Phi, psi and omega in degrees: 000132179263123178263121181295143178278108186291340182291342181267359181298135175283135180302143180298138184224143175236137184254131180246143179252143169232107186279164178257168177273343178256199185269005180288161184297145174291163170268156174215157179211158181253142172246122187252139173100181181276097193235144170249128187248145171280110182276318182204134173225118184237083189301322182294335178260001184054045182239128173221143181229124179235155182223144177254123181292152181271189184253022177256125179302129183055032173272228182214226184254143175262337177217139173231130184241133180246125173250128182225128187056209185263340191234015183239128183224126179234127178241129176247130178237170185277010171261015177066032176246132174248120181254129181240126173241114180242106187064239179264359185265126180242126177229148177239136183237134173234157180074187182288137186201156169246118184242126176239125179222109187061230178260019176257132178238132177234124179243119180263116176253194185297304183237022177204158177232122179263134181233129177231130177216106181061235182268014183244128176233134176221157175237139175249109179279148177249107180252172179222137176217132181054036178079004181247129177277146175215168186253149175216115184272142178224133178280122180269323181229114182287128175301153183284335183295145178278345185266018176280132181233172178129158189289338178266002180258005184295141176287158178304149182290141175230123180207169178231135178276116186251347179205138179245331179230148356288343176224161183275134174237139174245152174249116177245119190056239181252017186248130175266131184228147174279139180226160177234138179278119180226196172226162181210151177275132179270095182279003185278004176228166189299312179252095193290122173273165173260126184244147167288147179206164176266116181272130176211187183287154177301321182298322180292321180286315185282341184061029173193176182290144176300329180304332179293344181252007181256135178242153180274332180229148176286000000 
Protein backbone atom coordinates (compact mmCIF):
# COMPACT_ATOMS: atom_id res chain seq x y z
CA UNK A 1 0.00 0.00 0.00
CA UNK A 2 1.33 3.42 -0.95
CA UNK A 3 0.74 6.10 1.63
CA UNK A 4 0.66 9.60 0.08
CA UNK A 5 3.15 12.03 1.50
CA UNK A 6 0.98 14.72 3.01
CA UNK A 7 3.85 17.18 3.20
CA UNK A 8 3.76 17.54 -0.59
CA UNK A 9 0.08 18.48 -0.70
CA UNK A 10 -0.60 21.78 -2.40
CA UNK A 11 -2.61 24.09 -0.11
CA UNK A 12 -6.32 24.21 -0.93
CA UNK A 13 -7.19 27.20 -3.10
CA UNK A 14 -10.40 28.91 -4.23
CA UNK A 15 -10.49 31.34 -7.16
CA UNK A 16 -12.63 34.48 -7.12
CA UNK A 17 -13.62 36.63 -10.11
CA UNK A 18 -14.21 40.37 -10.22
CA UNK A 19 -15.84 41.28 -13.51
CA UNK A 20 -15.67 44.59 -15.36
CA UNK A 21 -18.54 46.66 -16.73
CA UNK A 22 -17.03 46.70 -20.22
CA UNK A 23 -15.74 43.86 -22.41
CA UNK A 24 -12.26 43.70 -20.89
CA UNK A 25 -11.18 40.55 -19.07
CA UNK A 26 -12.22 40.17 -15.43
CA UNK A 27 -9.66 40.13 -12.65
CA UNK A 28 -9.24 37.05 -10.50
CA UNK A 29 -7.42 36.12 -7.32
CA UNK A 30 -6.90 33.03 -5.20
CA UNK A 31 -7.75 32.54 -1.53
CA UNK A 32 -5.64 29.77 -0.01
CA UNK A 33 -6.34 27.63 3.04
CA UNK A 34 -9.23 26.91 5.38
CA UNK A 35 -10.77 30.37 5.46
CA UNK A 36 -13.96 32.04 6.66
CA UNK A 37 -14.79 35.16 4.67
CA UNK A 38 -16.81 38.28 5.39
CA UNK A 39 -19.27 38.25 2.50
CA UNK A 40 -21.36 41.26 3.48
CA UNK A 41 -21.52 43.62 6.45
CA UNK A 42 -24.27 46.24 6.53
CA UNK A 43 -23.90 47.92 9.95
CA UNK A 44 -26.87 50.30 9.60
CA UNK A 45 -29.18 47.32 9.03
CA UNK A 46 -27.43 45.14 11.61
CA UNK A 47 -26.89 42.59 8.83
CA UNK A 48 -23.80 40.45 8.37
CA UNK A 49 -23.20 37.46 6.12
CA UNK A 50 -20.14 35.21 6.47
CA UNK A 51 -19.10 32.08 4.59
CA UNK A 52 -16.87 29.08 5.23
CA UNK A 53 -15.01 27.75 2.18
CA UNK A 54 -15.28 24.05 1.35
CA UNK A 55 -12.54 21.47 0.81
CA UNK A 56 -12.86 21.23 -2.99
CA UNK A 57 -10.14 23.03 -4.98
CA UNK A 58 -11.74 25.99 -6.78
CA UNK A 59 -15.10 24.99 -5.31
CA UNK A 60 -17.17 27.32 -3.16
CA UNK A 61 -18.68 27.60 0.31
CA UNK A 62 -19.95 24.79 2.50
CA UNK A 63 -21.70 27.04 5.01
CA UNK A 64 -23.10 30.56 4.83
CA UNK A 65 -24.38 32.25 7.98
CA UNK A 66 -26.63 35.32 8.12
CA UNK A 67 -26.90 37.43 11.27
CA UNK A 68 -29.76 39.95 11.27
CA UNK A 69 -30.52 42.35 14.11
CA UNK A 70 -29.57 40.92 17.51
CA UNK A 71 -31.60 37.74 17.71
CA UNK A 72 -31.86 36.25 14.21
CA UNK A 73 -29.43 33.67 12.85
CA UNK A 74 -29.82 31.76 9.59
CA UNK A 75 -27.38 29.05 8.49
CA UNK A 76 -27.35 27.54 5.01
CA UNK A 77 -25.20 24.46 4.41
CA UNK A 78 -24.31 22.35 1.40
CA UNK A 79 -26.44 19.46 2.72
CA UNK A 80 -29.56 21.42 1.74
CA UNK A 81 -30.48 22.28 5.31
CA UNK A 82 -31.48 25.81 6.36
CA UNK A 83 -31.31 26.37 10.12
CA UNK A 84 -33.12 29.38 11.60
CA UNK A 85 -32.65 30.55 15.18
CA UNK A 86 -34.99 33.36 16.19
CA UNK A 87 -34.49 34.23 19.82
CA UNK A 88 -34.76 30.88 21.62
CA UNK A 89 -36.62 29.13 18.77
CA UNK A 90 -34.65 26.81 16.49
CA UNK A 91 -36.11 25.36 13.28
CA UNK A 92 -34.57 23.34 10.45
CA UNK A 93 -35.90 23.39 6.90
CA UNK A 94 -35.15 20.94 4.09
CA UNK A 95 -36.42 20.96 0.53
CA UNK A 96 -38.14 23.91 -1.11
CA UNK A 97 -39.52 26.36 1.42
CA UNK A 98 -40.57 29.93 2.11
CA UNK A 99 -39.13 31.08 5.43
CA UNK A 100 -40.06 34.39 7.05
CA UNK A 101 -38.34 35.50 10.24
CA UNK A 102 -38.93 39.09 11.28
CA UNK A 103 -38.24 41.21 8.19
CA UNK A 104 -35.93 38.57 6.70
CA UNK A 105 -37.27 36.34 3.93
CA UNK A 106 -35.57 33.19 2.65
CA UNK A 107 -36.93 31.30 -0.37
CA UNK A 108 -35.44 27.88 -1.10
CA UNK A 109 -35.80 26.82 -4.72
CA UNK A 110 -34.30 23.89 -6.60
CA UNK A 111 -30.77 25.20 -7.20
CA UNK A 112 -30.84 28.56 -5.47
CA UNK A 113 -31.78 30.26 -2.22
CA UNK A 114 -33.08 33.85 -2.33
CA UNK A 115 -32.51 36.05 0.71
CA UNK A 116 -34.07 39.49 1.28
CA UNK A 117 -33.40 41.71 4.29
CA UNK A 118 -34.46 45.35 4.09
CA UNK A 119 -32.76 46.98 1.09
CA UNK A 120 -30.44 44.01 0.54
CA UNK A 121 -31.19 41.06 -1.74
CA UNK A 122 -28.84 38.18 -2.41
CA UNK A 123 -29.05 34.78 -4.05
CA UNK A 124 -27.09 31.72 -2.95
CA UNK A 125 -26.57 29.37 -5.88
CA UNK A 126 -26.14 25.64 -5.31
CA UNK A 127 -23.48 24.28 -7.66
CA UNK A 128 -21.81 20.90 -7.91
CA UNK A 129 -18.22 19.88 -8.62
CA UNK A 130 -16.75 16.38 -8.44
CA UNK A 131 -20.05 15.13 -7.03
CA UNK A 132 -19.97 17.61 -4.13
CA UNK A 133 -22.53 20.42 -3.81
CA UNK A 134 -21.38 23.84 -2.68
CA UNK A 135 -22.82 27.32 -2.20
CA UNK A 136 -21.99 30.56 -4.01
CA UNK A 137 -23.47 33.90 -2.87
CA UNK A 138 -24.24 36.78 -5.26
CA UNK A 139 -25.54 40.22 -4.33
CA UNK A 140 -28.67 40.97 -6.36
CA UNK A 141 -29.47 44.37 -4.91
CA UNK A 142 -26.65 46.57 -3.62
CA UNK A 143 -27.55 48.43 -0.41
CA UNK A 144 -27.64 52.21 -0.75
CA UNK A 145 -25.28 52.84 2.17
CA UNK A 146 -21.64 53.62 1.39
CA UNK A 147 -20.37 51.84 4.50
CA UNK A 148 -21.37 48.35 3.32
CA UNK A 149 -18.35 46.04 3.07
CA UNK A 150 -17.68 42.43 2.16
CA UNK A 151 -16.35 40.33 -0.67
CA UNK A 152 -19.67 40.17 -2.57
CA UNK A 153 -20.18 43.94 -2.38
CA UNK A 154 -17.13 44.86 -4.48
CA UNK A 155 -17.65 47.29 -7.34
CA UNK A 156 -16.78 46.12 -10.89
CA UNK A 157 -13.07 46.09 -11.70
CA UNK A 158 -11.57 49.13 -13.44
CA UNK A 159 -8.08 48.89 -14.87
CA UNK A 160 -5.87 49.91 -17.78
CA UNK A 161 -3.52 47.60 -19.68
CA UNK A 162 -0.17 49.41 -19.72
CA UNK A 163 2.22 46.69 -20.95
CA UNK A 164 1.84 43.48 -22.96
CA UNK A 165 5.42 42.31 -23.52
CA UNK A 166 7.48 40.66 -22.15
CA UNK A 167 4.78 40.30 -19.50
CA UNK A 168 1.39 41.91 -19.02
CA UNK A 169 1.04 44.80 -16.61
CA UNK A 170 -2.21 46.41 -15.53
CA UNK A 171 -2.71 49.75 -13.86
CA UNK A 172 -5.30 49.69 -11.07
CA UNK A 173 -5.83 53.11 -9.55
CA UNK A 174 -2.21 54.36 -9.43
CA UNK A 175 -0.57 50.99 -9.00
CA UNK A 176 1.05 48.94 -11.77
CA UNK A 177 0.81 45.19 -11.21
CA UNK A 178 2.02 42.08 -13.03
CA UNK A 179 -0.74 39.70 -14.08
CA UNK A 180 -1.01 36.27 -15.68
CA UNK A 181 -3.78 35.19 -18.03
CA UNK A 182 -5.56 32.14 -16.58
CA UNK A 183 -9.16 30.99 -16.37
CA UNK A 184 -11.80 30.74 -13.66
CA UNK A 185 -15.32 29.41 -13.37
CA UNK A 186 -17.96 32.12 -13.02
CA UNK A 187 -20.18 30.72 -10.27
CA UNK A 188 -22.27 33.90 -10.11
CA UNK A 189 -24.79 32.50 -12.63
CA UNK A 190 -26.91 29.35 -12.74
CA UNK A 191 -24.92 27.53 -15.46
CA UNK A 192 -21.33 28.58 -14.73
CA UNK A 193 -19.09 29.26 -17.74
CA UNK A 194 -15.30 29.24 -17.64
CA UNK A 195 -13.84 32.68 -18.34
CA UNK A 196 -10.34 33.93 -19.07
CA UNK A 197 -9.16 36.39 -16.43
CA UNK A 198 -6.11 38.30 -15.22
CA UNK A 199 -4.72 36.61 -12.12
CA UNK A 200 -3.08 38.81 -9.53
CA UNK A 201 -2.87 39.08 -5.75
CA UNK A 202 -6.00 39.41 -3.64
CA UNK A 203 -4.66 42.69 -2.26
CA UNK A 204 -4.38 44.21 -5.75
CA UNK A 205 -7.95 43.26 -6.66
CA UNK A 206 -9.50 44.13 -3.30
CA UNK A 207 -7.43 47.31 -2.90
CA UNK A 208 -6.88 46.35 0.73
CA UNK A 209 -5.48 43.43 2.71
CA UNK A 210 -7.25 40.10 2.39
CA UNK A 211 -7.19 39.94 6.20
CA UNK A 212 -9.84 42.69 6.19
CA UNK A 213 -12.23 40.15 4.63
CA UNK A 214 -11.40 37.23 6.94
CA UNK A 215 -13.47 36.48 10.04
CA UNK A 216 -12.61 34.11 12.89
CA UNK A 217 -16.20 32.98 13.49
CA UNK A 218 -19.20 32.57 11.23
